[in-house]
N, C-alpha and C positions, 0 to 999 in steps of 0.2 A: 617691842617690834623684835628683842633678843628672841622671845617665847615664838613669833611667828614662825622665825628660821629657823630655829631650834623642830619645830612639831614640823617643819619643812624638808630638814635635813633628813631627823629620823624615818619619815613616809621615802624619801629617795630610797637611804640605805638598805632597809627594809625590801623594797622594790626590786633595786639592784641585785638585793641577794636573790630573792627569788625567781629573778628573770635569768641567774646565771645557772642554777641549778633545776628550776625546771624548764626552759622554756627553749624550743627547737626548731629550726628552721622549715618551711613546705618545701617536700623534696619538690627536684625539678627533673626534666626529660635529660638526662645524659646520650645526649649522640653522637655515634662515631663523626668523624670528621674528613668528610670523603676528598679524596686525593684532589681532585678537580670539578671543580664545579661554573659555568660560565649559564647565565640567567642574564635575558634582560630584566628582571623583575628583581630587586634585589633579597626582599623577603618577600615568601609566598604565605606563610598561615603566622608570623607574628604581628600583633598592631603595630600601628605605626606610633609618635608617640605628635600627638597635637599642642600646638601653643596653646601655654594657659588662658585662660580664661581671665584671670585676674592673677598679676605680675608683681611679685613684691613692689613697695617703693625703691625701693634701695637696687804619534803618525797616523791621524787620521785616515788614511791611504787607505787601510784594512782595516774595515772597522767590526770584522765578525772577529778580530784576536783579543777585543775589549772580554768576551767573554771570558776571556781564558783570563785576561787579570783581573777582571774585576769580581769573577768567581758569579758572574750574572747571566742569566740565561738568554741572549741577542737575538731577537725577531729578524724578519725578512726587512722590516722597516730601518733598520741601523744608519741604513745610509739616511741622515737627515738631514735639515738646513743648514743648518751650523757647518756640517761635514762640508756639503756642497760648497758651501761658500769659501773653505780656509783651501780647495780644490780647486776649485775655478780663480779665484786671484792670488795667485802664488808672486805675482811679481807686484800687486797694488800694495801702495803706504801712501798714509795721508799724512804730509809733511808739517801742514798748519791748519789749525781749527780757528776760526774765531765764533765763537759762540755770542748770539745777543737773547737774551731771552726777558721778555714780558708780561709781564703777571696783571693779571682782570679779575681778582674775588677769587673766584674757584679755578678759572682755566689758564692759560697761559699760551702765548706765543712767542714763536721763535725764525729766528734765521740765522744760520750756518752758514759761514762760507769755509768751502773747503779746497787744501793744495792739493791734488792727487798725482802720484807720478803713478802711471804703469806699465814703463817700461813699455817693451815691441809689443804685449799681449794688445790684441783684439778682442778680446772679450767686454763683456758688460762691466761698468763700475756698480759695484755690490758692498752695501752697507746694512749693517740692523739696524733697526728702526720698531721701536715696538709699540703699542699702544696710543697713537698720535696719529692725525690725519696729518698727510702731505698736501698743501697748498699749491705750490709751485715749486721746479727745477728748473735754473737758467746756468748757459754755463758759457765758457771760453777757453780757450788752448792758453795755456803757461799762466795768461795773469786774467784780472777781470778789467778789460777796456770795453769791451764791448758784450753783455752778455744777452741772451738769445736762449727763447725757451728751448730746451731739451726733452728726447723723448722721455719718460720713465715708467715702470711699474711699482706698486707697493702691495706686496701679499705675504703674508703670514708671516710678518716682522722683517721681514727683508725689502728692503726700497735697490731697485737695478736700475742704474741708468745707462742710458745708452747714447752715447754724443752723435752726432751726426758728422761730423770729422773728427778724426782718427789722431789721435797725439800723444806723445810719452810723457805729456804731461796738463793735466787739466784744471782749470780753476769752476769750482760748481758755487752756486748761492740757492740753497733749499729753505722754501718755508713753509712750516707746519705749525699745527695748533691741539694741546691736548688738555686735558684738566690734572690738576691737582689731586693727588688720592692721599687717605689717610691709611697708608700702608708702609710708610719708613722704603719704598723702594724707590731708589730713580729721586723723583721731585716730589716730596710729600708736604703735606700743609698739616701741622701737629696743633697742640690746643693744650691746653693746661690752663686753668679755673677759667676765667673771661678771657682770656687773651689767646693769642698766638702767635705759629712762628715758621716758619720755611725752612726748609731743610733740603739739603740737595748730597746724598752719599751713593754712591755710585759703585761698590764695591759690591758682589766681584763682577755682574756681569747688566749692572743698571744703567749705564751710561745711554744703553740704547734704547732708553723711554726719555731719554731728557735730548739728546741732539743725533743725529745720523752719524756712525763712526765704525771702526772698525773694532767690536768690541769682543775682541779671543786675544788669548794671547798665543803669537805664533815667533817672537824675534824680538830683538833689543830695538828701543823706542826713538828713534830719532825724531818726534813729531811734540811741536810747541802747539797750546791749548791756551787761549783767551776767553774771558768772559765778562759779559756785560748785564748788567741787570736793572731793569727797569718797572717802574710799578709798586717801587718794597720802600716807597720814603719812608715811609710809617714804623721803618726797623733799619736799626744798625746790621749792616752786613759785613761780612769776616768770610775771607776763604786761605784759600794756600798762596796765594801772592799779596804782595800791596797793591792797593790803588794804584791808577795811571796818572800822574798829577795833580789837580786839585779837584779830582774828580770821588764820589763816595760810592760810586756805583759800577766802573770800570780798572779792570784789573788786568795785569802786567800777565803775561805769556808766561809760563812755566813749559819745562821740557818731561818728558812722560808719556804711560799712556792712559786713555781715558779715564780709565776706574779709581786713577788716585785722586780726582781730583772733588774736592767737598766745598759745600757754601751751609754758612746758617743765616738766616734774617730773622731777628729776633728782635727783644723788650724785655730780654733775661737780664737779670742784676749781677753785677760782678760783688760774688759775698766774700772772697777774700784774694787776694795775692800771696800762693805759696811762698813764692822764690821771684825774684825780679824777673818780669815780661813774661811771667806766667801766670794767666789770670782762670779765675774758677768764677764760673758762672752760675744760677741757680734763678728759680721762682723768686721775685720778693719776698712774699711770706714766708721763705727759709732763712731769711736774713735774723740773726743772733740766736737759731736754734742747731745750725750744722758743729756737729760735735768738730774739734781740732784734728784731728785724726786722719778725716781725710787732707787737711790741707799740709800735718805733717808727713804723712805718705808721699805725698806729691813732690813737697821740698825735698826729700831726699831722694827718691826715685831719680829724680831730673838729676842732680846731683853726681848721683849714683852711677844714673847710664849716659852720663856723658863721658866722665871718666873710664866706664866699663868698656863704649866702645871706642872709645880715643878720639872720638869725630864731635866737635860741638853742635850744640842744637842748632844755634841760630844761620852756622855757617853751613849747611846743607846746599841751599844750592841760591842762588845770585837771586834778586828780587824774591825770595820767599816772603810772607806778611814775617814782622818783628816780633811777632809775640806769639808763644802759645796758649792758644785759648780752648780750654774745657768747658765744654757744657755738660750741666748735668739736666738731661731732659725727663721731663714726669710720666710720658707717656710711651717710650719706643725704649728696646734694648736691641741694639746693632749693632755690626764689627765695622769699625773705622780704620779704611785706611791715608787716609787725607792729610794734607799735609796742613800743621797748625790748626786745624777746625780738628776736636775730638770730644763724640760727642760717647756719654755713659748715662746710663739710666738712674734714674736718680736714689732707686731702692737701693742700689751699689755702693753707692758714696755718701750720701747724708745721714748722719745719724745723729741722735739725742745723745746728750753728754755721759746719760746710763742709756748703754743703748746693747743689743745683743750681741754677743761675742761672736756668734754664727753668723751676724751680718758683718761685723769685722772682718772675719777670714775671708768671709767672699767679695769686699769692697776691697781690701790689701790685693787682691788677687786679680781682677778688676781691672782695675785703674795700673797697675804695673804691666799688664799684658798692652794695654791703651795703651798707654806709653812708648814700650817698647816697638809697637807697631809704625812709629814713627821715623823709628831707624832702620827694621825688618819689616817691608814690607812699603817704605816709599822709597830711600833711598836705595836699595836692593828690591829687587822684585822680581817671581819667576819668569823664565822663557815661557812656559807654559803651564798651565795650571794644576798638570802630572808633579811639577818639579817645590807644589805649595809646601811640603812637607819641611822643605830646609827652612825656609824665609818662615812659619808658622813654631817649630823647632829653635830654632834661633828667636825669635823674640819671645817665647815662652821662656825658654834657657834663662837667656839675660831677666824678664822679670823675676823668675823666682827669684836667681843670686838675688835683685834688689831687694826682694821680701826678705829676706835672710839680712841682708845687711842693716835694715829697715830694724827688725824683731830680735836684732841683738846687742845684747848689753855684755861687754868686757868686762865692766866697774862691778856690777852690780847683780845678784838675781833675781831681777827685777820678774816678780810674779807675774804681773798683767801681762808678759810678753805672750806672744804665740810660740810654738814650736813647730818652726815649718818645715825639718826635715820631718816629722810626722802627720804636718797636711802632703806635702808631696806625696810621700808614698801612699798613701791612704787613697788622696782625691786624686791621684794623676797617673801613676804605675796600679797600685791594685784596679780601680775602675779601667783603667784599658788593660789592662789582663783578662777581664771579665768579659768585656766585650770583642778581641779580639778570640775570643774563643769560638762567637759564631761562625759558621759557614760562607755566612756571607758577607764578614768583615773587608771593610775596605783595605787594599793596598796601599802600603804610604807611598810607592810608586807606582801606576799604570805601567805597562809597555810601552804602549801608546799617548800621543798627544792626547787630551781631551778638549771637548771646543762646547757641546752642547749643554746647555743651561744645566737640566737635570742631572747631568751627570756633573759637572763644575759644583752644582750646588753641594749633592750626595757625596763628593773626595772633600769640598774646602773644611764644610761643616760638620764634618764629619769623625774617626777615629784619631786620624792624623793627629787632631788637636791635642791630644791626648799621647798616642801614642809618639810622637816625634820628638818630646823634649823627653819622653819616659827612655827615648833609647839611646838619644844624645847625654844622657847624666850615665846612663851604665857605658855608653864609651868615653866620656871623658877620667873614670877609674881604671879603664883597660889603658888608657894610653898615656897616661900622665901620672903623677902624685902630687902629693900636698902642693907643691911650688908650684906645678905647670898644670894649664888649664887650656888645653890645645884647641877646646872648641871655644873657646872665647879671644885666643889668637886668632884663629883660622875668619874669626866673626869682624875682627877689625880689619884682615887682611882684605877681607870681601868689601868692606865699607871703604875702606883707603882706594884698591884698586877697580871695584867696579860699581863706584859711587855714581845712581843713580841712570843704571844700566840691568840687564838682566841676569841671572845665575840660571843654573842646573846643577845638577848632585855631582857632575865631575868637576862640576869648576869649585863646588864647595870641598867635594875630597882634596883636588890638589893642594886648596889653601890650607887646610887640616895638615898635609903633609911637606909644603914648605917650610915649618916650625918642626914637625916631631921627627920629622928622619935625622935630625941630627941630634934630638937629646931627649927622645922618649923611651918609652921599653918597649922590650923585644916579644911579648907576647903572641903578636900577630907581625906576617912579612907583609902581603899587602891589604893596604886599606880599603879598595875598590871589592877587590874580591869576597872581604872578612859581612864586611857590609850589605854585598848581594843578597845572601839570605835573609835578611831580616829587614830588608826593603822589599825587596820584592814574592814574600809571600806572608799571606796572612797568619796568622798565628804567632807559637814560638814554642821553644823545647821544656818538656821534664824530665828532670832528671829521676834517674831511679837508682838510691841506695843499699847495698847489701853489704853488711859484713860477710867475711869468710878471714878463715884459717891466714894470719900473717897481712891482715888488709881490707882495704874498703876497696868497694868493687862499683864502677858507675858506669852506666849507660843513661841513653837518653831514648827519647820520642818524641813526634809532635802533637803537641796537646792538641785538643778540641770537643767541644759537646757534641761533633757529630764524627763520624770516620774520615780521616783525611789521609791523603796520601803522604809517605814516610820524605821529611828533609833532615839532612844533616847541620848541624850548629854547632859553631864552634864558641862555647860558653866557658864565656869569665867565673874561674871559683874564688869563691871565699868564705872559710870556713872555722869551722872552730868547735872541740869535747867538753864534755865535762868534767875531765883530767884537768885540764886547764883552761876553763876559760876565759874568751876574750872577745868581747863586744865594740873596742873601741873602735873611733873614727876611721884608724890606720890600718883597721884592719876591713876595709870596704874595698881597698885595694886590693883587686885579685894577684893572685902568685900562679896561679896556673892556669891554662887554657884546654877544656875537653874537648876531644875531636872524637864523636861516635861512642867511643868505649874509654876508661880511663882507671888504671889501678893505684892506689893511694898506699903508700907504704905506713899506713896508720894501726896501730895496737889498740883494738877498743875491750874493756872489764865488758862481761857477762852483763852487767845493770849499767855500762855507760851509754848516752845518748852524742851522737856527731849531730851538726846542724851546718848548714850549707845555707848561702845569700844572706852575709851579712847585714842585720840592716834595712833587708827588700829593696837593694838596691839592685839588683840586678833582674833583667826581666825574662821570668823563666817561673816556672815552679820547681819544686823538690816532692820525691816521694820518698818512703822510707816502705824497706821492708818491715812488715809484723813484729819482728822482736825487737828494730829500732821504733817503730813506731811505740810499742809498751815501753822502752826504758823512757821516752820522750815525756808519755804520757805519766807514767809514775813521776815525773821530773816535777809536770806544772803541777800534780798535784798537791804538791807539797810546798806550801808557801815558803819558805826557805828558799828550797831550791830553785823555783820557780821565778823568784827574784834575781839569781844568777842569770836567769836568759830574758837580753833585751828587748823591750816593749815593742819593737818594731818587728823582732823577729817571733815573740807570741804571738803579733795582729798574722803576719807571715803565716805563720800554723795554721791557724785558724783559718787563713783566707786561701791558703793552698788546700787544707785537708778537705772542706767541705766542697771547693771547687772540685777537685780530683774524681769524689764520690758523687759530684754532680754528671760528670764527664765519665761513670764507669771505670775508672782507674784503682777505685779504692771504694774498700766497704764502709757502709754508712756507719755500721756501729763501731771503725775505729775513729771516722772524722767525728761522730756523737763524742765517745770520749775523751776524743782532743777539747771539744766544747763545752763537755759537764765539767772541767776543770775552770772553768771560769766564774765560778762559785768564789774564787780567789781573787778575781780581778778587776781594777778599777781607772785602768787608765786608755786614755781614748783614743789612741788606734789599736787595740783588741777590739773595744766595743765597735769602732765603727766596722770593725771586715766581720764583724758577727753579727752584724745587724744587716747590712750588705746583703749579705746572706743567707740569714734566715728569714729576710723579709721576703725573700722569692718562696720559702719553705708553708712560713706564716699562711700567703694570701691562698696559696694549694690547698692548704688544709683547711682553710675555712670556707674553700667551695666545694669540698669535698662532703665535709659536715652537715655544709646546706642540704644536700643530696642525699643525705639517708638518715632515716630517725632514728637505728642501733647505734650511732658512734656517737663521742662525747664532744657537745660542742665549745668544751672546753680546752682541748688536748693540747693547744698550741702554748696556753696560761700554763701548763705544768711545765715546759720549757722552761718558761720565762722564769715561772716563781725559782726554781731546780738554781739557776745561774746569776739568779740578779743581788744576791744575799752582800758582798762585799758593799757593793755600788748605795746597795739601801743602806747599810751600817755604818759608813764610813761618809759617802756624801747627803745620803738620803733626797726627797721630795720636795722638801720645807727648808731652802736657804734662808739666811739673813741676811737682807739687805744692807744688815751696819757693818757687817763683817767681810773685811778683803778677805778672798780666795783667788787660788791662781786661775786664769785663762781658758788652761786647756781641763781644769776641772769642772768648771761652769760650764763647758759644750759636753763634757762628760753627761751632766747632770741632764742636760737640756736634750741630748741626745737619745740616752737612755729609758728618762721620762716617757718621750713622744712614740717611745716603739713599744715600752711597757702598758700605758694609757692603751693604742690604738691596741696590745693585744687583750685589752679588758683584765690584767691585772689588776684586782681591788685596791692594794693600799694604792695604786698611783691613782686611781680612781676616784677613790677618798680624799687624795690631797688635791687633787682638781678641782672637787665640791667643796672643798675649804678654802680653798685659796678664790674662787670664782667671781663671789659678789662682795661690792664694799659696804661692812659689818658700817660704815659711819653715815651711809643714807637710809632714807626710809622708801624709797622707791629701789626696786630690782635694777642695781646698777652695776655696770663690772667693774673690781675693782682696781684700784690706777696704780695700785701698788704690785702688783705683780710682777715678782720678777722676769725680765724680759727675755731669759734665756727658755724658762717653763708657758711661757705664753700658749705657743703653738700645740705643746699636751694640754696644759687646763681648757685653752678656746674649745680644741677639737670633741675633747672628752665632755666638756657641757653639751654640745651639739648635740651629741650623738644621745647621750643620755637624759637631754632637755626634753624641754616645750619650745614652743613659740616664746615665753618670757625670755628666756634663753638668746630666741632670734634677736629678738626685739632689744636686748639691751646691748649686743654685736653689733647693730647697726647704727644704734644709739653714739656707741662709743666710735663708729665708725668717721663720723663727722665730726670730730674732733681731733684725730689721731694727728701729731703734724708732721711726721714721716711717710712717703711712701712705704717703707719695708715696712713699718707697722701697719697699714691698711692691706696691705696684702696676706699678714699672717690672720688678721682677722676676715677677710675674704676665703682664703684655705681653709679656715678652720669652718665657715658654712658647708663647707663642701662633707664634713664631715655627716651631715644628717641623713638620717634614715628614712626619712618622709623623701616619698618617690615625685609627691609634687613638688615639692620644696624643690629639692635639685632638678625635677624638669624648668620650672620659673626661672631658677638661677643659672640654666645655662640659654635658656631662652633671650635673659635679660641682653646676655653676652654676643647677639648676633641683631638685637634692636635697632633701629633706626636711629633710636632716641638711648642708646646704650647709655646707665649711668657710669660705664666704666670704660678706660683706656684701652687702647691695645695690649700692652705687660699685662693690665688686672686680666682680661678675658682670658688669654694664653694660663695667668696661672690657675684660675679658676676651673680650666677645663682641665688641666693636668693633673689638679686635686681632685675634683671630682672621679675621675678616672682612677686615680690611684687612694682612694680613700678605704674601698668598699668593694666586695666581689657584688654585690645588686647594685651598686653606682656606678661600677666598671660598665654593666650589662648597658646601663642607660646612656652614658657615657658612649659607647660604640653604637646606640642605635641612633643617637644624635646626630653621631658626626657621618651615619651613613647617610642619613636621610638631608643633613643641612651640609654636606661637603664643600658646597659653591659660597655660602654666604658665610661659613668658616674661614676656608680660604680669604674672601674676601676682608671680612670682619676683625681678624687676626693678623693681619699682617701678610699675606700671599704665602706663597708655597713653601718655602721656606719653615713658615713656623704650625702650616698646617704638617709637614714631612717630620718637622720634630715631634710634632703631638699623637703622630701614627705611630709610630715609636711607644712612645709612653703607653698609649693605647696597648698597642700590641703586649707589651712587658705582665700585664693587667689582665690579659684574658688566661683565665686560670681554669679553667676547665675546656671540656670536651665539646660542649653546646655553645660556649663564648668563640671558642676559638673554629666550630663551623660559620658559624654567625660572621666571625671577620674574614675567612677567606671567602665566602659569597657574595659580602659587598665589593671585596678587593677585583676578585674574578667575573664582578659585574658588567657587564655591556652599559651599565647604566650607572658606575660608580661617580660620574665626575671629576676622577680623579685627576685627569688629563695630564700634564707632566707631571706628577705628581707619582704617577702609575709607577715606573721603577722604585722610586724606594717604598712604596707601596706592598709589591713583591716580595723585596727585600725584609721587610716589619713579615708576610706573610711567614715568610723562612725560618725567622725568629718562633714564632707563633707554633710551627710546627715540631721544632726543637723542642721546645718544653713539652708540647703532648707526649712527646715520646719518654720525658723525662719521667711526667705524670705515670706514664701506664707501665715503667719499668721499675719505679722507686715510693711513688706515694703512699701506698699502702704498708709497705717494709717501714717507712717512714712515723707512718700514723703508728703501728706493733713497736717500732723500739720508744716513741716517748711516753705509749700507754704503758709497756712494761717498766719502764726505768724510772717512776715519776718520784719527788723526790722533791723536798721533804714529805715526811709521811700528813695524811690527811687532819691527823689528831692537833700537828703544830700549827697546819695551817689556818685552823678556824680559829687556833688560841690566836694566833698572827693579826687575824683578820678581825677577830672581838676588840683585841686592843687597840687595833686601827681607828673602827668604828668610835670605841669610848673615848678614843684622845679628839678624836675629828667635833664630833658632838659638844663637847664642855670644854676646847681649848677656848 
């Protein structure tokens, strides 16, 4: 057996070497992207994908102003049905809902008793009601004593009721029926193993799919809602409130808007009780395998948030359910805002005792943010969705503080803990800066109220999730010091004074000022004026630093990947120099504020460096004059002086330089000189910045060399080879599971190895081959001892380079994986295959009626295919264009479709793919429905990338080709040594 494996490995290695040296991709036609394409036919000369024969077994009043605030070109159809509703019923208010829902198999019937105040208005009574059939409407005035049939119409999601007798108050009985959908929107039928559950998650605009309601935010809600659920005797039912009397299906009314209600009817098991009256539920088969990490986190977060908010969870509102129920759902990832009922996706919670640190990183954030929404999202909620940034920002801000507390051990230097400050800078601030550089980025706060579902989705699910906490973090350092966190005290004020009420940005500003005006710093005079620039503009500033006799001169401009109008920001400054370097935590509090230009009385030597934005906490970028960049690069290229610079600032230098070059504000030869110094780097933050930005270049180089025979197919490997030496020497691709190492080191290995293997870096490929098979098995079986952090790299590499035997082995492994996260690792790795028939079959499996994959798995598979390679992105593009309706229905509705559209847009790497993408989106038969607006924003991003391709791609190729290091001879020697060690290990 050993001899057979040795021969197989040897043959594969020779194949890989020959493949890397001799093969070229076939050329493709690189057409020019048309400026505007409208067609009834999505594609005219491209063959359509066919299902495989055999599949694997496996303030609304002036809507035109929205275009100015959201940077969206608004057509004549701007006046939409929800806009009309809000105009037609300014005095209409539902004071009480009593909703009775009866479930019968996959269908349900509803009976809604509504009490509606209409004031003196004689207009019809209007409700949102979608995806159901109305059977009857009866009514009476004031109370229901003698209800009679009432005229109504139900069209395009609007129920219009016209009582014969006009009064200030009406009581209505509306009976309707609908189907339980498996998409997580409104009333949802979920499935796991051979069991089902029923969920009701109404955030943000799905209440209209469960009962007739005013499902938009316009004012403070004095509404009370009660629910009764019939036909669910086989389940345990939990909602926001306690049950009435001895009933197990009638629930007490609570105040609040419709979207804050949630329900779960389930047979999930209580896996653990992390802290008294906080219960964690999951599939019965998970009993005994979940790691204590989630339970410990929930315990810590619950106690922390109770203290941080200064509001006891169990006294939020009278008659709430007496417990916090956290449900781990195997098939669905959705944001919940309901009280007492929290839904989380299983892959984000349950871990094996030995698990991926990357999974833990994601899990800790997801759990913390979901728990924080019990306060920020339920106790206080937005007056209109335009103010959601305040709610989302405070929830995320509090959540990250909870994570810091959980991962901080002041007694010992526990290497198993995560560096939360590093994660916040890399996962929140830098990611937000990247997305906010596009012309189509969302404003934190639009100038007008928003009501339409597509605009609400685009807003609440978009950039604000990252930008809001990033801005609040910067503001925290501007306003206070180590002793004073005015964001926290403002949050406490809101939770006390505005409990179960709405807020807007002005109320938020006032809550800060009430405390800050007495003891805060004086860097700014008017808080509202200061934040106006950051909140009501897309983008952010970039500071330009130049040395001059007697000091340093700072100027600013607005950053963007395309041309944008100038905006003057007040920028908080933190800095240090090589003459007295200090990156300590107390130096992240700004001592200067920049307005337009600023001169600093700092004397630098000819070889001195100066760095701004200590630890990358500010929401801006920094550019330097060429001579200062040269000094910085010299410092980074010396291992000793490099260590004097904080890792977060080294990461910021990489992130800023590559994005400044991408925007045409810095020459690429300077940016790449910064990048080249990473041969001395092994810190996670710096490698995260490198990979986020260089992956954009790698994909486009892959497309470029695929189109021309005379280009080096290994061009990007030369960059990897140049920068990876320290990671390869000191961290390596061959971890010893018996040796305990720092969590951040483990995560760095997984991050770098995944990128290196995807780039076809031979030592990484060799390590993956050596890890994959179980040496103790006579059959080709996946090695169960592959360290969790490197499994994505190992699996993906073997699928890409191997054959059907590899795929069969992974499918066998899929059947026995105990956690959802590890299933996803395998499914995403299958997307690395370069077999077009297999990839097509895999995608069609996701939309089959009997699909073996649940909702979240389908989304993960498509995203992985779109991101895995240039050719697979092409397949994914055409699959989405041809099967848009099925994807929408089978993946979870428009929210998920739009998320995948943007992933696809980021992977359209050349002219041809980009043209196809634009043709599809602009086609009259695109089937995008109400996702058209989001898709057109994605087209803007694709066009921005094309402009970069034309301006920079060839220069990037030439720089890497001309600055290749180490020498070819050294590389060959290293490769032969790796092969030898691998074969005879």
